[in-house]
Every structure is written in C-alpha cells, then in structure tokens.
PLY file of the C-alpha trace (Angstrom):
ply
format ascii 1.0
element vertex 379
property float x
property float y
property float z
element edge 378
property int vertex1
property int vertex2
end_header
-2.09 37.25 -9.20
-3.07 35.31 -6.11
-1.81 32.08 -7.68
1.56 33.67 -8.50
1.89 35.06 -4.97
1.09 31.63 -3.48
3.64 29.94 -5.72
6.29 32.47 -4.60
5.46 31.87 -0.92
5.65 28.11 -1.50
9.09 28.45 -3.00
10.26 30.42 0.02
9.10 27.65 2.34
10.77 24.82 0.44
14.40 23.82 1.09
16.81 24.77 -1.69
17.25 21.94 -4.19
20.95 21.31 -4.15
22.12 17.85 -5.12
25.79 18.63 -4.72
25.22 19.80 -1.11
23.41 16.50 -0.33
25.58 13.96 -2.09
29.36 13.55 -2.35
29.18 12.18 -5.92
28.24 13.97 -9.12
26.81 11.46 -11.56
27.47 12.09 -15.28
24.34 10.22 -16.38
21.08 8.74 -15.07
19.31 5.64 -16.37
15.74 5.47 -15.03
13.36 2.53 -14.86
9.76 2.88 -13.76
6.12 3.63 -14.39
4.07 6.81 -14.81
5.53 8.30 -11.64
8.77 8.90 -13.53
8.00 8.52 -17.26
8.89 11.47 -19.49
7.24 10.38 -22.75
7.91 6.65 -23.23
4.25 5.66 -23.24
3.43 8.55 -25.56
6.07 7.47 -28.04
5.48 3.76 -27.71
1.71 3.77 -27.98
1.28 6.80 -30.19
-0.74 8.63 -27.53
-0.82 12.43 -27.52
-0.95 13.96 -24.05
-1.72 17.65 -24.41
-3.03 20.34 -22.12
-3.92 20.51 -19.28
-1.05 18.05 -18.79
2.23 19.97 -18.43
0.57 23.33 -18.00
2.57 24.28 -14.88
5.97 24.14 -16.58
7.18 25.28 -19.99
8.74 22.15 -21.43
8.98 23.78 -24.85
7.14 20.75 -26.32
4.53 18.20 -25.34
5.29 17.34 -21.74
4.96 13.58 -22.06
4.28 13.45 -18.31
1.12 12.49 -16.49
1.10 15.56 -14.29
0.51 19.26 -14.66
4.30 19.72 -14.67
7.51 18.19 -13.49
8.05 14.83 -11.81
10.37 13.93 -8.96
12.91 12.63 -11.49
12.87 16.04 -13.23
13.63 17.88 -10.01
16.40 15.44 -9.14
17.97 15.80 -12.58
17.81 19.57 -12.22
19.43 19.30 -8.81
22.24 17.30 -10.32
22.77 19.98 -12.95
21.73 17.60 -15.71
19.03 18.08 -18.43
15.72 16.27 -18.16
15.82 12.69 -19.35
14.58 11.81 -22.85
12.58 8.63 -23.21
14.20 5.64 -24.86
11.57 5.40 -27.62
11.71 9.08 -28.57
13.17 9.25 -32.06
11.87 12.64 -33.13
13.85 15.90 -32.97
17.32 14.41 -32.52
16.99 13.87 -28.74
20.14 13.87 -26.66
20.97 10.88 -24.53
24.35 12.23 -23.43
23.39 12.32 -19.78
21.22 9.25 -19.65
17.97 7.71 -20.79
14.54 7.09 -19.36
12.95 3.68 -19.84
9.97 4.29 -17.55
6.44 4.11 -19.07
2.93 4.64 -17.70
1.17 1.54 -16.42
4.31 -0.57 -16.29
4.96 -3.27 -13.74
7.86 -5.12 -12.24
6.25 -8.41 -13.21
6.01 -9.48 -16.87
3.06 -7.99 -18.71
-0.08 -10.03 -19.39
-2.72 -9.74 -22.07
-4.67 -7.30 -19.89
-1.69 -5.09 -19.04
-1.83 -1.40 -19.98
1.91 -1.31 -20.62
3.98 -4.06 -22.22
7.28 -2.66 -20.94
7.76 -4.52 -17.65
10.98 -4.07 -15.67
12.48 -7.05 -17.51
11.71 -5.41 -20.86
13.03 -2.04 -19.68
16.32 -3.68 -18.62
16.46 -5.41 -22.02
15.95 -1.99 -23.69
18.83 -0.65 -21.66
21.08 -3.49 -22.78
20.19 -2.74 -26.40
20.68 0.98 -25.81
24.13 0.43 -24.31
25.22 -1.99 -27.06
24.11 0.41 -29.84
25.81 3.38 -28.13
29.12 1.53 -27.90
28.81 0.28 -31.48
28.11 3.74 -32.85
30.96 5.30 -30.85
33.40 2.68 -32.20
32.43 3.61 -35.77
32.37 7.42 -35.50
32.80 10.31 -33.09
30.15 12.38 -34.75
27.41 11.36 -32.33
29.50 11.75 -29.15
27.65 14.94 -28.12
24.34 12.99 -28.23
25.45 9.77 -26.58
26.86 8.86 -23.14
30.58 8.06 -23.00
31.47 4.44 -22.31
32.54 5.20 -18.73
29.18 6.86 -18.02
27.59 3.39 -17.85
29.75 2.51 -14.88
29.68 5.93 -13.25
26.03 6.70 -13.90
23.10 6.43 -11.46
20.49 3.67 -12.00
17.16 4.82 -10.63
14.00 2.76 -9.97
10.48 4.01 -9.30
8.24 1.04 -10.05
5.96 -1.44 -8.30
2.81 0.57 -7.65
0.98 -1.08 -10.54
1.94 -4.54 -9.32
0.44 -4.14 -5.86
-3.25 -3.96 -6.60
-6.51 -5.49 -5.48
-8.93 -5.39 -2.58
-6.54 -6.10 0.28
-9.36 -6.43 2.84
-10.45 -9.59 1.00
-6.90 -11.06 0.97
-5.07 -12.90 3.73
-1.72 -11.68 4.92
-0.13 -14.72 3.33
-1.63 -13.85 -0.03
-0.31 -10.27 0.18
3.15 -11.52 1.23
3.25 -14.08 -1.61
2.42 -11.30 -4.07
5.20 -9.10 -2.67
7.68 -11.97 -2.74
6.97 -12.62 -6.40
7.38 -8.93 -7.29
10.64 -8.54 -5.40
12.13 -11.72 -6.86
11.63 -10.21 -10.31
12.94 -6.84 -9.09
16.10 -8.47 -7.76
16.72 -10.27 -11.06
16.61 -6.97 -12.97
19.13 -5.30 -10.63
21.44 -8.29 -10.93
21.46 -8.04 -14.73
22.38 -4.37 -14.52
25.12 -5.08 -11.99
26.60 -7.69 -14.34
26.58 -5.01 -17.09
28.72 -2.76 -14.91
26.14 -0.69 -13.05
27.44 0.32 -9.61
25.17 3.11 -8.43
21.61 2.12 -7.57
18.78 4.27 -6.23
15.24 3.14 -5.53
12.08 4.98 -4.45
9.72 3.01 -2.27
5.97 2.97 -2.79
3.86 6.00 -2.07
0.91 6.11 0.33
-1.39 4.52 -2.27
-4.27 4.35 0.23
-4.48 8.15 0.07
-5.04 8.31 -3.71
-8.46 9.32 -4.96
-8.40 6.49 -7.48
-7.89 3.86 -4.78
-10.53 5.41 -2.52
-13.04 5.66 -5.40
-12.51 1.98 -6.25
-12.34 0.40 -2.82
-13.61 2.98 -0.35
-17.31 2.07 -0.01
-16.99 1.04 3.64
-16.13 4.05 5.83
-14.83 1.83 8.58
-11.87 1.07 6.27
-10.57 4.68 6.48
-8.04 6.19 8.88
-8.18 9.66 10.39
-6.63 11.18 7.24
-9.31 9.76 4.96
-6.99 7.12 3.55
-7.70 3.41 3.08
-5.96 1.53 5.90
-5.53 -1.80 4.08
-3.84 -0.29 1.03
-1.40 1.80 3.07
-0.63 -1.26 5.20
0.09 -3.27 2.04
2.36 -0.46 0.77
4.22 -0.37 4.12
4.73 -4.13 4.01
6.00 -3.89 0.42
8.34 -1.09 1.48
9.69 -3.04 4.45
10.53 -5.98 2.18
11.95 -3.75 -0.55
14.10 -1.98 2.02
15.48 -5.29 3.27
16.16 -6.45 -0.28
18.08 -3.24 -0.88
20.12 -3.82 2.30
20.94 -7.36 1.13
22.02 -6.07 -2.27
24.19 -3.50 -0.56
25.86 -6.31 1.38
26.07 -8.55 -1.65
27.61 -5.88 -3.88
30.36 -4.42 -1.70
31.68 -2.32 -4.58
28.26 -0.73 -5.30
26.47 2.33 -3.91
22.91 1.30 -3.03
20.42 3.95 -1.89
16.89 3.37 -0.63
14.64 6.41 -0.51
11.51 6.52 1.69
8.93 8.33 -0.42
6.03 6.82 1.58
6.87 8.72 4.72
7.31 12.03 2.87
4.03 11.54 0.96
2.02 10.58 4.03
3.41 13.55 6.00
2.42 15.81 3.14
-1.13 14.44 3.27
-1.31 14.81 7.06
0.24 18.29 7.22
-0.66 19.72 3.85
-1.66 23.15 5.13
1.74 23.55 6.79
3.36 23.06 3.37
1.03 25.44 1.54
-1.56 23.01 0.11
-5.33 23.14 0.47
-6.37 19.77 -0.94
-4.46 16.66 0.19
-6.50 13.95 -1.61
-9.02 15.54 -4.02
-7.89 15.56 -7.66
-7.15 18.86 -9.34
-8.12 17.49 -12.74
-11.11 15.17 -12.75
-14.87 14.82 -12.69
-17.16 14.41 -9.74
-18.08 16.07 -6.47
-15.79 16.62 -3.48
-14.09 15.09 -1.62
-12.48 13.15 -4.55
-13.35 14.92 -7.87
-12.63 11.59 -9.45
-14.52 9.09 -11.64
-12.78 6.07 -13.12
-14.94 6.30 -16.23
-13.35 9.53 -17.45
-9.71 10.75 -17.37
-8.36 14.25 -16.90
-9.06 16.44 -19.94
-11.49 14.03 -21.56
-15.08 14.71 -22.60
-17.48 11.77 -22.53
-21.15 10.96 -22.23
-21.82 9.75 -18.68
-25.27 9.00 -17.33
-26.85 10.38 -20.48
-25.09 13.74 -20.64
-21.80 15.09 -21.96
-19.30 15.96 -19.24
-15.65 17.04 -19.17
-13.01 16.20 -16.60
-11.64 19.72 -16.16
-8.56 20.99 -14.32
-8.73 23.19 -11.25
-7.58 26.80 -11.44
-4.47 26.46 -9.30
-2.74 23.10 -9.22
-0.27 24.40 -6.62
-3.05 24.09 -4.03
-3.42 20.36 -4.72
-1.30 17.36 -3.84
-3.01 15.16 -6.42
-3.18 16.02 -10.07
-5.64 13.44 -11.46
-6.40 11.14 -8.56
-3.43 8.90 -9.22
-0.43 11.18 -9.96
0.97 14.18 -8.13
1.05 17.81 -9.12
4.20 19.77 -10.00
3.99 21.47 -6.61
3.73 18.19 -4.67
6.57 16.66 -6.66
8.73 19.72 -5.91
8.02 19.40 -2.20
8.81 15.69 -2.14
12.01 16.27 -4.08
13.14 18.94 -1.63
12.60 16.48 1.22
14.50 13.76 -0.58
17.48 16.10 -0.89
17.60 16.71 2.83
18.98 13.15 3.03
16.72 12.42 6.03
14.86 9.74 4.11
17.75 7.59 2.80
17.94 4.04 4.12
15.47 4.81 6.97
15.34 2.48 9.98
11.82 1.10 10.20
10.49 0.49 13.66
8.53 -2.52 12.39
10.65 -5.69 12.86
9.02 -7.68 10.06
11.38 -10.45 8.92
12.63 -10.54 5.34
10.47 -12.99 3.44
12.15 -13.23 0.03
13.50 -16.71 -0.34
17.25 -17.09 -0.68
18.50 -18.82 -3.81
0 1
1 2
2 3
3 4
4 5
5 6
6 7
7 8
8 9
9 10
10 11
11 12
12 13
13 14
14 15
15 16
16 17
17 18
18 19
19 20
20 21
21 22
22 23
23 24
24 25
25 26
26 27
27 28
28 29
29 30
30 31
31 32
32 33
33 34
34 35
35 36
36 37
37 38
38 39
39 40
40 41
41 42
42 43
43 44
44 45
45 46
46 47
47 48
48 49
49 50
50 51
51 52
52 53
53 54
54 55
55 56
56 57
57 58
58 59
59 60
60 61
61 62
62 63
63 64
64 65
65 66
66 67
67 68
68 69
69 70
70 71
71 72
72 73
73 74
74 75
75 76
76 77
77 78
78 79
79 80
80 81
81 82
82 83
83 84
84 85
85 86
86 87
87 88
88 89
89 90
90 91
91 92
92 93
93 94
94 95
95 96
96 97
97 98
98 99
99 100
100 101
101 102
102 103
103 104
104 105
105 106
106 107
107 108
108 109
109 110
110 111
111 112
112 113
113 114
114 115
115 116
116 117
117 118
118 119
119 120
120 121
121 122
122 123
123 124
124 125
125 126
126 127
127 128
128 129
129 130
130 131
131 132
132 133
133 134
134 135
135 136
136 137
137 138
138 139
139 140
140 141
141 142
142 143
143 144
144 145
145 146
146 147
147 148
148 149
149 150
150 151
151 152
152 153
153 154
154 155
155 156
156 157
157 158
158 159
159 160
160 161
161 162
162 163
163 164
164 165
165 166
166 167
167 168
168 169
169 170
170 171
171 172
172 173
173 174
174 175
175 176
176 177
177 178
178 179
179 180
180 181
181 182
182 183
183 184
184 185
185 186
186 187
187 188
188 189
189 190
190 191
191 192
192 193
193 194
194 195
195 196
196 197
197 198
198 199
199 200
200 201
201 202
202 203
203 204
204 205
205 206
206 207
207 208
208 209
209 210
210 211
211 212
212 213
213 214
214 215
215 216
216 217
217 218
218 219
219 220
220 221
221 222
222 223
223 224
224 225
225 226
226 227
227 228
228 229
229 230
230 231
231 232
232 233
233 234
234 235
235 236
236 237
237 238
238 239
239 240
240 241
241 242
242 243
243 244
244 245
245 246
246 247
247 248
248 249
249 250
250 251
251 252
252 253
253 254
254 255
255 256
256 257
257 258
258 259
259 260
260 261
261 262
262 263
263 264
264 265
265 266
266 267
267 268
268 269
269 270
270 271
271 272
272 273
273 274
274 275
275 276
276 277
277 278
278 279
279 280
280 281
281 282
282 283
283 284
284 285
285 286
286 287
287 288
288 289
289 290
290 291
291 292
292 293
293 294
294 295
295 296
296 297
297 298
298 299
299 300
300 301
301 302
302 303
303 304
304 305
305 306
306 307
307 308
308 309
309 310
310 311
311 312
312 313
313 314
314 315
315 316
316 317
317 318
318 319
319 320
320 321
321 322
322 323
323 324
324 325
325 326
326 327
327 328
328 329
329 330
330 331
331 332
332 333
333 334
334 335
335 336
336 337
337 338
338 339
339 340
340 341
341 342
342 343
343 344
344 345
345 346
346 347
347 348
348 349
349 350
350 351
351 352
352 353
353 354
354 355
355 356
356 357
357 358
358 359
359 360
360 361
361 362
362 363
363 364
364 365
365 366
366 367
367 368
368 369
369 370
370 371
371 372
372 373
373 374
374 375
375 376
376 377
377 378
C-alpha cells in the first residue's frame, strides 16, 4: 500500500508528459538507434537471450519486456508522449509485430565504433544504419507488390517525415580515465564522433530530415563504474561519483553538442535536436529526495552491501556460486525509490522523471559554459 501511495505522489510531482505541447511537429514514425538505454528487445531476439522477471516488473508490457530495466525506458515515455505505440525491435519476427510507426535498431552493449572480437554486441551504429537501409528497401518493395501489409509497415513518406533518434556512445567511452592523458581521451572521442557523423550522413542521404540525439549520462555516478574504478576515495566528488568518468562524459558531450550544431548548419533543410540528458541525470542524483527517490546510486537489483549493492560477477536476477556459496542478485521491494535498476541502467521511475524533464524543452541544445574548442577534424 505504501508503495502505491508513493508512486501516486511521484506522479503528482512530475510534469505532465505532453509531446504535442512541447513540440510543433507530430512525427508519424520513429527510427531509433542505440544501446541498452533504448533497446526494446533487439538483443533478446538477436542473441536468443530470455530476459524475464524481475526485468519489466513495474509495467505490464503484456509480454516479455525485452528491456534492461524494471519497466519503461526514456524512448517508451517519449513514444507515449507522441501518441505512438512502443517501438518493436528490428529483429523481432514473432507475433506479427507492427512497424507502422517506426522501428528500433538499438541493442544492449552496442557501440558507435565497429564491433571487435571481444564486443558484447555485434550491431554497431554502422550495422544498425545498414539494418535500417535494408528495412526501408524491403518495406518499399513489399508495398509496391501489395497493399495487404500497409497496416503493419510505415508509409513511404514516413521515412522523410519520421524522427531519427540516437542514444548511443556510453559503451564506447570506457576505461580508467585517471590513467589516460587528456590527449588520449580526446583522440578516443574524436574517433567515436567521426563514426557517428558518418552514420548520420548516410541517413540524411536516404532522406532523413529529423534528427534527435541524447548525450551521455553521468556515467561516473553508476554503481558499475564505481565498483570497477572506485578504489581510491580521493577520486570521488561530493555526490559519491567518480570525477574522472563524469569529466570524460562532459567532454564527450561538449564535442557531440558541437558536432550536432555543425550538422544543423550543414543540413539547412533538417531539424537537428540535441538533448542534455547528463544535466538532468546529475541533478536527479544530487537532488533525489526532492524528486521522491531514496537511493541515488545504489542498485535496486543486485548483490552486495550498501552503498552499491553491485557485484560485477553476478547480474540482476541471477543465482551463482560466489566465494564458495550460492547467492542471488535479488531486486528491492520498491524500485520507485531507486534511480538505478541494476547498477548500470535506470529504473522505470527514473526514466519517467528524465522524460518529463526532456519534455519541458529546457534541455534542448543547451549552451555549455565550457568553451572547449571543437576537435573533430574537418574533411
């Protein structure tokens, strides 16, 4: 009963999700590219992995959630705010899925850069864009042959009028940044953004005109990052976050923001939107009690003692033998009290809050106070 009351109070404190009140354009379809922050079942379908409870427990999807969270993701809330159904993953072939209003190519573990032999996910941004090209070609071919599938497939004009969303890059920017020089970090970012830019250019040439990107979250505040790199307490800020990782994320975001501005100038006939997730996420960590949360960093679903409840050897929901005994990474009772679901991904409640902040339009194309020059080489 207490959990239901808290959820009701949280809803009262959140701004109403209304896409039409925040944007002048109603998009007929969304095509999403990304990693686990926005995947809706691509990894599950592509790798044959079943993700059951406690994943998805906070929302009745009517099927396996396919999301690495206890409920909805930011992309789900944004689709709902646009009045569109949740996106089906590109590789989902079971149950006659509808792609009328778009398709999701995002998959857990994916990177902007091409995958390597050690990569968790083979579907880099370049592959996801190639999947889109195949998707579009097959849709147009099927529609030219018959009208029977029109209710399941996007109309031809949807590809030009639709919104192309990106939430990817977090898995590219890894490592112990305290052991790296600033030039090494910048070189890494430059390589990532060069590949990012190439993907956007391919989509533009295919007729895409509406682009939307989420910048990187405050990765230094994730339990996974802290567990892996947080042995030296002098490396933490006053919030308990790793300074070096958040600084690297801010530098990446500055460069991504400038790239997006250059694309906006380059493509005068395109709508290019940059969304500052980092600021929203960090504010949520810093002022979590104001927004109805009790735990800003500790994982709801995990194993280990506070303050992290995280152990890289065991994932949420798993049972394994660790240190000679069988243990289970169990979920907390009320995920709405937590920002972090499993130490890496956010809870349904946190995603709802961030989505509500996005839709205030205060975080679009923000003006950074840092005057870092743009470092991506011109062609």
